[in-house]
Structure formats: C-alpha cells, structure tokens
C-alpha positions in Angstrom: 0.0 0.0 0.0 1.2 3.5 -0.7 2.8 5.6 2.1 2.0 9.3 2.7 4.2 11.7 4.6 1.2 14.0 5.4 -2.5 14.3 5.0 -3.8 13.0 1.7 -6.4 15.8 1.5 -6.2 19.5 2.6 -9.2 20.5 4.7 -10.8 23.8 3.9 -12.7 25.7 6.6 -14.6 29.0 6.7 -17.5 30.9 8.3 -20.9 31.3 6.9 -23.1 34.3 7.8 -26.3 33.4 5.9 -29.1 31.2 7.1 -29.2 28.8 4.1 -26.1 26.6 4.7 -27.1 23.3 3.2 -26.0 23.2 -0.5 -24.1 26.5 -0.4 -20.4 27.2 -0.4 -18.4 29.6 1.8 -16.1 30.7 -1.1 -17.1 31.4 -4.7 -15.3 29.4 -7.4 -12.9 32.2 -8.4 -11.6 32.7 -4.9 -11.5 29.0 -4.3 -9.4 28.5 -7.4 -7.0 31.2 -6.3 -6.3 29.6 -2.9 -6.1 26.1 -4.2 -3.5 27.3 -6.8 -1.5 28.7 -3.9 -1.9 25.5 -1.9 -0.7 23.5 -5.0 2.3 25.7 -5.3 3.2 24.9 -1.7 2.7 21.2 -2.2 5.1 21.4 -5.2 7.8 22.6 -2.8 7.1 19.5 -0.7 5.6 21.7 2.0 3.0 19.5 3.8 -0.1 21.2 5.0 -3.3 20.1 6.7 -5.8 23.0 6.8 -6.8 26.2 5.1 -9.0 28.5 7.1 -10.7 31.5 5.5 -11.7 34.4 7.8 -12.5 37.2 5.4 -10.3 38.7 4.1 -7.5 36.4 5.3 -6.4 32.8 4.8 -4.5 30.9 7.5 -2.7 27.8 6.2 -1.6 25.3 8.8 1.3 23.0 8.0 1.8 19.5 9.3 4.3 20.7 11.9 1.7 23.3 13.2 3.5 26.3 11.6 1.2 28.8 9.9 1.2 30.9 6.8 -1.1 33.8 6.8 -2.1 35.7 3.6 -4.7 38.1 2.4 -7.1 37.4 -0.5 -6.8 41.1 -1.3 -3.2 40.6 -2.5 -2.1 38.9 -5.8 -1.6 35.2 -4.9 1.2 34.7 -7.4 3.2 37.7 -6.1 2.5 36.6 -2.6 3.9 33.1 -3.4 7.0 34.6 -5.0 7.5 36.7 -1.9 7.3 33.6 0.2 9.9 31.8 -2.0 12.3 34.7 -1.8 11.9 34.8 2.0 12.4 31.1 2.4 15.5 31.0 0.2 17.1 34.0 1.9 20.7 33.0 2.7 20.6 34.8 6.1 18.7 31.9 7.5 21.5 29.4 6.6 19.1 26.5 6.6 17.0 24.4 4.3 13.3 25.4 3.9 12.0 22.3 5.7 14.3 22.9 8.7 13.3 26.5 8.9 9.6 25.7 8.8 10.0 23.5 11.8 11.3 26.5 13.8 8.7 29.1 12.8 5.4 29.7 14.5 4.0 31.8 11.6 4.9 33.6 8.4 2.6 36.6 7.8 2.3 37.6 4.1 -0.6 40.0 4.4 1.3 43.2 3.9 2.3 43.2 0.3 6.2 43.3 0.1 6.7 43.0 3.9 7.0 39.6 5.5 6.7 39.1 9.2 7.6 35.9 11.0 7.8 34.6 14.5 10.0 31.8 15.6 8.7 29.3 18.1 9.7 29.7 21.7 11.9 26.9 22.9 
C-alpha cells in the first residue's frame, strides 16, 4: 500500500453568515481556485499542509508541523507566493526550507512586500 508523509487531502474551513447553509459554499469558485492554486504551489515545494481556514479577508494555512502561513485574499496570490519563495530562500537563515519551517510559529504575508515571521519559543 502507498505511504504518505502527510495528509492526503487538505481540509478547507470558513465561516458562513447566511441562514441557508445546506447546499451552499463559503467561497465562490474564483476565490477557491486562487487559494487552491497557492496550496498546490506549496505542495510542489514539498511543504506538507493540513488545513486552510478562511476568515475574510485572510487565509491561514496550517502546516503538518503546526506552523502557519497567513495571507490576504486582497493581494495577488502569485506575487505573494513569489515573496514567500524569496523569504524562504534568503541566505541569512543558513538553513533548508523544511528545517526553517519547523522553527517558525508563523509567516505573515498579508502586507504586500513586507513579510513578518515569529519563531517558536523553545
């Protein structure tokens, strides 16, 4: 049988404000395609994730190691992803991406070309 290093499926969560929940969706198709494209890009980098939570206008992506990536739907997702790549490949960290992601609590990408991060306390 095949082995998986993480979850097979990413779980998507979000809040609903209307009364007719059955048969409706919390994200329209255009927004869902944008976030799933971002998630696919993360998966191509071998970044394992478990959940995507949408709390308008932000997304919080939880990785298998409980680190989080926070981004805004108001920003261009491709540019946001490129900013993340640049940040993760920055030589000042002197580490591999997977190793760095085990030490970080969150990476906040909501502020265009500014990236904030917080390391986990030991």
